[in-house]
Short mmCIF file of the C-alpha atoms (twelve columns), coordinates in Angstrom:
data_MODEL
# 
_entry.id   MODEL 
# 
loop_
_atom_site.group_PDB 
_atom_site.id 
_atom_site.type_symbol 
_atom_site.label_atom_id 
_atom_site.label_alt_id 
_atom_site.label_comp_id 
_atom_site.label_asym_id 
_atom_site.label_seq_id 
_atom_site.Cartn_x 
_atom_site.Cartn_y 
_atom_site.Cartn_z 
_atom_site.pdbx_PDB_model_num 
ATOM 1   C CA . MET A 1   34.128 -0.791 37.992  1 
ATOM 2   C CA . ASN A 2   34.066 2.342  39.495  1 
ATOM 3   C CA . ARG A 3   35.251 4.603  36.649  1 
ATOM 4   C CA . ILE A 4   34.540 4.276  32.594  1 
ATOM 5   C CA . THR A 5   35.798 6.520  30.046  1 
ATOM 6   C CA . VAL A 6   32.727 7.737  27.406  1 
ATOM 7   C CA . THR A 7   32.720 10.130 24.534  1 
ATOM 8   C CA . ARG A 8   30.915 13.345 24.821  1 
ATOM 9   C CA . PRO A 9   30.202 16.111 21.777  1 
ATOM 10  C CA . VAL A 10  32.602 18.739 21.143  1 
ATOM 11  C CA . ILE A 11  31.085 22.131 19.374  1 
ATOM 12  C CA . VAL A 12  33.865 23.945 17.371  1 
ATOM 13  C CA . LYS A 13  32.621 27.570 16.995  1 
ATOM 14  C CA . VAL A 14  34.691 30.484 15.462  1 
ATOM 15  C CA . ARG A 15  34.692 33.835 16.558  1 
ATOM 16  C CA . VAL A 16  33.931 36.516 13.820  1 
ATOM 17  C CA . THR A 17  36.811 38.461 12.558  1 
ATOM 18  C CA . GLU A 18  36.795 40.869 9.784   1 
ATOM 19  C CA . SER A 19  39.454 38.714 8.247   1 
ATOM 20  C CA . TYR A 20  37.587 35.360 8.990   1 
ATOM 21  C CA . LYS A 21  34.366 36.956 7.524   1 
ATOM 22  C CA . GLN A 22  36.193 37.671 4.343   1 
ATOM 23  C CA . ALA A 23  37.526 35.004 3.701   1 
ATOM 24  C CA . LEU A 24  34.353 32.649 4.421   1 
ATOM 25  C CA . LEU A 25  32.696 35.380 1.596   1 
ATOM 26  C CA . LYS A 26  35.491 34.736 -0.715  1 
ATOM 27  C CA . ARG A 27  34.566 30.496 -0.069  1 
ATOM 28  C CA . LEU A 28  31.102 31.170 -0.802  1 
ATOM 29  C CA . ALA A 29  31.458 33.295 -3.698  1 
ATOM 30  C CA . ALA A 30  33.671 30.633 -5.471  1 
ATOM 31  C CA . ALA A 31  31.056 27.926 -4.467  1 
ATOM 32  C CA . ILE A 32  28.072 29.742 -6.186  1 
ATOM 33  C CA . GLU A 33  30.130 30.373 -8.974  1 
ATOM 34  C CA . GLU A 34  30.772 26.644 -9.427  1 
ATOM 35  C CA . ALA A 35  27.119 25.722 -8.447  1 
ATOM 36  C CA . GLU A 36  26.442 28.327 -11.100 1 
ATOM 37  C CA . ARG A 37  28.457 26.439 -13.686 1 
ATOM 38  C CA . GLU A 38  27.090 23.393 -12.539 1 
ATOM 39  C CA . VAL A 39  23.310 24.450 -13.697 1 
ATOM 40  C CA . GLN A 40  24.124 26.035 -16.904 1 
ATOM 41  C CA . ARG A 41  26.156 22.957 -18.062 1 
ATOM 42  C CA . LEU A 42  22.768 20.625 -16.713 1 
ATOM 43  C CA . GLU A 43  20.610 23.329 -18.790 1 
ATOM 44  C CA . PHE A 44  22.834 23.112 -21.939 1 
ATOM 45  C CA . GLN A 45  23.054 19.369 -21.908 1 
ATOM 46  C CA . ALA A 46  19.539 18.978 -21.839 1 
ATOM 47  C CA . LYS A 47  18.724 21.431 -24.553 1 
ATOM 48  C CA . ARG A 48  21.593 19.527 -26.455 1 
ATOM 49  C CA . LEU A 49  19.668 16.480 -26.269 1 
ATOM 50  C CA . ASP A 50  16.603 18.010 -26.749 1 
ATOM 51  C CA . ALA A 51  17.578 19.558 -29.952 1 
ATOM 52  C CA . ASP A 52  18.849 16.135 -31.276 1 
ATOM 53  C CA . LYS A 53  16.278 14.921 -33.597 1 
ATOM 54  C CA . LYS A 54  18.001 11.570 -34.025 1 
ATOM 55  C CA . ARG A 55  17.641 10.742 -30.279 1 
ATOM 56  C CA . ARG A 56  14.609 11.442 -28.377 1 
ATOM 57  C CA . LEU A 57  15.159 11.562 -24.350 1 
ATOM 58  C CA . SER A 58  13.054 9.245  -22.452 1 
ATOM 59  C CA . GLN A 59  11.036 10.535 -20.106 1 
ATOM 60  C CA . ALA A 60  13.099 9.065  -17.278 1 
ATOM 61  C CA . GLU A 61  16.293 10.611 -18.750 1 
ATOM 62  C CA . ALA A 62  14.840 13.937 -18.797 1 
ATOM 63  C CA . ASP A 63  13.096 13.202 -15.595 1 
ATOM 64  C CA . LYS A 64  16.336 12.684 -14.055 1 
ATOM 65  C CA . ILE A 65  18.619 15.511 -15.860 1 
ATOM 66  C CA . GLU A 66  15.532 17.765 -14.229 1 
ATOM 67  C CA . LYS A 67  15.941 16.572 -10.820 1 
ATOM 68  C CA . ASN A 68  19.573 17.162 -11.087 1 
ATOM 69  C CA . ARG A 69  19.064 20.595 -12.323 1 
ATOM 70  C CA . ARG A 70  16.259 21.523 -9.733  1 
ATOM 71  C CA . GLU A 71  18.949 20.340 -6.688  1 
ATOM 72  C CA . LYS A 72  21.989 22.361 -8.064  1 
ATOM 73  C CA . ALA A 73  19.630 25.227 -8.267  1 
ATOM 74  C CA . ALA A 74  18.667 24.918 -4.811  1 
ATOM 75  C CA . ASN A 75  22.025 24.358 -3.599  1 
ATOM 76  C CA . LYS A 76  22.902 27.766 -5.503  1 
ATOM 77  C CA . GLU A 77  19.934 29.250 -3.478  1 
ATOM 78  C CA . ARG A 78  21.457 27.913 -0.407  1 
ATOM 79  C CA . LEU A 79  24.677 29.285 -1.046  1 
ATOM 80  C CA . ARG A 80  23.262 32.805 -2.113  1 
ATOM 81  C CA . GLN A 81  21.522 32.707 1.145   1 
ATOM 82  C CA . GLN A 82  24.737 32.072 3.650   1 
ATOM 83  C CA . PHE A 83  26.215 34.342 1.692   1 
ATOM 84  C CA . GLU A 84  23.925 37.075 2.361   1 
ATOM 85  C CA . ASN A 85  23.900 35.642 6.359   1 
ATOM 86  C CA . VAL A 86  27.467 35.937 6.514   1 
ATOM 87  C CA . LYS A 87  27.499 39.561 5.259   1 
ATOM 88  C CA . HIS A 88  25.657 40.789 8.027   1 
ATOM 89  C CA . LEU A 89  27.561 39.138 10.609  1 
ATOM 90  C CA . PRO A 90  28.513 41.501 13.593  1 
ATOM 91  C CA . PRO A 91  32.192 41.161 14.890  1 
ATOM 92  C CA . GLY A 92  32.603 38.804 17.638  1 
ATOM 93  C CA . ALA A 93  29.588 36.403 17.006  1 
ATOM 94  C CA . GLU A 94  30.388 32.740 17.579  1 
ATOM 95  C CA . ILE A 95  29.337 30.491 14.707  1 
ATOM 96  C CA . ILE A 96  29.063 26.970 14.744  1 
ATOM 97  C CA . GLN A 97  32.441 25.412 12.313  1 
ATOM 98  C CA . GLY A 98  32.252 21.650 12.931  1 
ATOM 99  C CA . ARG A 99  31.461 18.923 15.550  1 
ATOM 100 C CA . ALA A 100 33.671 16.294 17.288  1 
ATOM 101 C CA . GLU A 101 33.970 14.109 20.205  1 
ATOM 102 C CA . SER A 102 36.223 14.042 23.254  1 
ATOM 103 C CA . LEU A 103 36.895 11.422 25.891  1 
ATOM 104 C CA . VAL A 104 35.804 11.891 29.516  1 
ATOM 105 C CA . GLU A 105 36.431 9.511  32.439  1 
ATOM 106 C CA . ILE A 106 33.381 9.525  34.872  1 
ATOM 107 C CA . GLY A 107 32.857 7.238  37.907  1 
ATOM 108 C CA . ILE A 108 30.396 6.733  40.611  1 
ATOM 109 C CA . GLY A 109 29.892 9.970  42.334  1 
ATOM 110 C CA . ASP A 110 30.367 12.242 39.552  1 
ATOM 111 C CA . GLU A 111 28.041 14.941 38.676  1 
ATOM 112 C CA . ILE A 112 25.885 13.730 35.387  1 
ATOM 113 C CA . THR A 113 27.129 17.467 33.595  1 
ATOM 114 C CA . ARG A 114 30.378 16.054 33.129  1 
ATOM 115 C CA . LEU A 115 28.777 14.302 30.020  1 
ATOM 116 C CA . GLY A 116 27.545 17.665 28.416  1 
ATOM 117 C CA . ALA A 117 28.530 19.087 25.160  1 
ATOM 118 C CA . VAL A 118 32.131 21.023 25.346  1 
ATOM 119 C CA . GLU A 119 32.515 23.893 23.406  1 
ATOM 120 C CA . ILE A 120 35.895 25.513 21.742  1 
ATOM 121 C CA . VAL A 121 35.709 28.726 20.555  1 
ATOM 122 C CA . VAL A 122 38.529 29.619 17.901  1 
ATOM 123 C CA . GLU A 123 39.572 32.976 17.150  1 
ATOM 124 C CA . GLU A 124 42.253 33.956 14.065  1 
ATOM 125 C CA . GLY A 125 43.259 30.158 13.839  1 
ATOM 126 C CA . ARG A 126 44.046 29.966 17.995  1 
ATOM 127 C CA . ILE A 127 41.713 28.115 20.675  1 
ATOM 128 C CA . VAL A 128 40.439 31.382 23.288  1 
ATOM 129 C CA . ALA A 129 37.892 29.322 25.270  1 
ATOM 130 C CA . ILE A 130 36.805 25.992 26.338  1 
ATOM 131 C CA . ARG A 131 33.366 25.987 27.741  1 
ATOM 132 C CA . GLU A 132 31.555 22.633 29.244  1 
ATOM 133 C CA . GLN A 133 27.812 22.975 28.938  1 
ATOM 134 C CA . GLY A 134 25.857 22.009 31.534  1 
# 
Protein backbone atom coordinates (compact mmCIF):
# COMPACT_ATOMS: atom_id res chain seq x y z
CA MET A 1 0.00 0.00 0.00
CA ASN A 2 1.54 3.28 -1.13
CA ARG A 3 -1.41 5.68 -0.65
CA ILE A 4 -4.09 6.16 1.99
CA THR A 5 -6.95 8.57 2.53
CA VAL A 6 -7.21 10.16 5.99
CA THR A 7 -9.15 13.00 7.57
CA ARG A 8 -7.74 16.34 8.64
CA PRO A 9 -9.31 19.23 10.54
CA VAL A 10 -10.97 22.13 8.75
CA ILE A 11 -11.55 25.41 10.58
CA VAL A 12 -14.35 27.56 9.16
CA LYS A 13 -13.83 31.28 9.79
CA VAL A 14 -16.02 34.24 9.00
CA ARG A 15 -14.56 37.60 8.02
CA VAL A 16 -16.42 40.27 9.96
CA THR A 17 -18.42 42.75 7.93
CA GLU A 18 -20.88 45.30 9.29
CA SER A 19 -23.87 43.24 8.15
CA TYR A 20 -22.47 40.04 9.72
CA LYS A 21 -21.73 41.90 12.93
CA GLN A 22 -25.28 43.29 13.13
CA ALA A 23 -26.81 39.86 12.45
CA LEU A 24 -24.62 38.26 15.13
CA LEU A 25 -25.49 40.98 17.64
CA LYS A 26 -29.18 40.46 16.89
CA ARG A 27 -28.88 36.68 17.49
CA LEU A 28 -26.95 37.22 20.71
CA ALA A 29 -29.50 39.77 21.96
CA ALA A 30 -32.31 37.28 21.35
CA ALA A 31 -30.35 34.55 23.17
CA ILE A 32 -29.76 36.91 26.12
CA GLU A 33 -33.48 37.69 26.31
CA GLU A 34 -34.31 33.97 26.26
CA ALA A 35 -31.75 33.30 29.00
CA GLU A 36 -33.22 36.12 31.08
CA ARG A 37 -36.71 34.62 30.72
CA GLU A 38 -35.36 31.23 31.84
CA VAL A 39 -33.71 32.75 34.92
CA GLN A 40 -36.91 34.61 35.82
CA ARG A 41 -39.00 31.48 35.30
CA LEU A 42 -36.76 29.47 37.62
CA GLU A 43 -36.78 32.23 40.26
CA PHE A 44 -40.58 32.41 40.07
CA GLN A 45 -40.83 28.62 40.32
CA ALA A 46 -38.62 28.58 43.41
CA LYS A 47 -40.62 31.36 45.10
CA ARG A 48 -43.93 29.74 44.24
CA LEU A 49 -42.88 26.36 45.58
CA ASP A 50 -41.36 27.94 48.68
CA ALA A 51 -44.49 30.01 49.34
CA ASP A 52 -46.73 26.97 49.09
CA LYS A 53 -47.34 26.14 52.76
CA LYS A 54 -48.90 22.79 51.98
CA ARG A 55 -45.75 21.47 50.39
CA ARG A 56 -42.24 22.00 51.63
CA LEU A 57 -39.37 21.59 49.21
CA SER A 58 -36.94 18.87 50.01
CA GLN A 59 -33.34 20.00 50.19
CA ALA A 60 -32.60 18.01 47.03
CA GLU A 61 -35.41 19.79 45.12
CA ALA A 62 -34.28 23.20 46.36
CA ASP A 63 -30.66 22.44 45.46
CA LYS A 64 -31.65 21.26 41.99
CA ILE A 65 -33.68 24.43 41.30
CA GLU A 66 -30.86 26.65 42.60
CA LYS A 67 -28.22 24.81 40.58
CA ASN A 68 -30.33 25.14 37.43
CA ARG A 69 -30.87 28.86 38.13
CA ARG A 70 -27.11 29.42 38.62
CA GLU A 71 -26.35 27.61 35.34
CA LYS A 72 -28.89 29.71 33.44
CA ALA A 73 -27.55 32.92 35.02
CA ALA A 74 -23.96 31.95 34.11
CA ASN A 75 -25.08 31.24 30.54
CA LYS A 76 -26.77 34.65 30.37
CA GLU A 77 -23.57 36.33 31.60
CA ARG A 78 -21.49 34.40 29.06
CA LEU A 79 -23.83 35.59 26.29
CA ARG A 80 -23.56 39.20 27.50
CA GLN A 81 -19.77 38.95 27.42
CA GLN A 82 -19.91 37.58 23.86
CA PHE A 83 -22.24 40.45 22.91
CA GLU A 84 -19.73 42.99 24.24
CA ASN A 85 -16.84 41.26 22.47
CA VAL A 86 -18.70 41.24 19.15
CA LYS A 87 -19.49 44.97 19.47
CA HIS A 88 -15.75 45.67 19.49
CA LEU A 89 -14.78 43.46 16.54
CA PRO A 90 -13.08 45.47 13.81
CA PRO A 91 -14.15 45.04 10.17
CA GLY A 92 -12.06 42.38 8.47
CA ALA A 93 -11.37 40.40 11.65
CA GLU A 94 -11.74 36.65 11.24
CA ILE A 95 -13.62 34.65 13.84
CA ILE A 96 -14.10 30.90 14.06
CA GLN A 97 -17.60 29.86 13.09
CA GLY A 98 -17.17 26.11 13.19
CA ARG A 99 -15.09 23.06 12.57
CA ALA A 100 -15.30 20.21 10.10
CA GLU A 101 -13.08 17.54 8.58
CA SER A 102 -11.84 16.92 5.07
CA LEU A 103 -10.33 13.93 3.36
CA VAL A 104 -6.79 14.05 2.05
CA GLU A 105 -4.91 11.37 0.18
CA ILE A 106 -1.35 10.90 1.29
CA GLY A 107 1.36 8.57 0.21
CA ILE A 108 4.94 7.59 0.69
CA GLY A 109 7.19 10.57 0.12
CA ASP A 110 4.51 13.22 0.79
CA GLU A 111 5.26 15.97 3.28
CA ILE A 112 3.62 15.54 6.67
CA THR A 113 2.29 19.10 6.51
CA ARG A 114 -0.48 17.79 4.22
CA LEU A 115 -2.11 16.45 7.40
CA GLY A 116 -2.27 19.94 8.95
CA ALA A 117 -5.44 21.88 9.46
CA VAL A 118 -7.13 23.75 6.64
CA GLU A 119 -8.93 27.07 7.05
CA ILE A 120 -11.89 28.15 4.98
CA VAL A 121 -12.68 31.87 5.15
CA VAL A 122 -16.21 33.02 4.40
CA GLU A 123 -17.36 36.59 3.75
CA GLU A 124 -20.97 37.53 3.06
CA GLY A 125 -21.87 33.87 2.50
CA ARG A 126 -19.11 33.21 -0.04
CA ILE A 127 -15.82 31.37 0.36
CA VAL A 128 -13.05 33.92 -0.15
CA ALA A 129 -10.00 31.89 0.90
CA ILE A 130 -8.81 28.36 1.56
CA ARG A 131 -5.56 28.16 3.49
CA GLU A 132 -3.47 25.15 4.40
CA GLN A 133 -1.79 25.33 7.80
CA GLY A 134 1.72 24.06 8.07
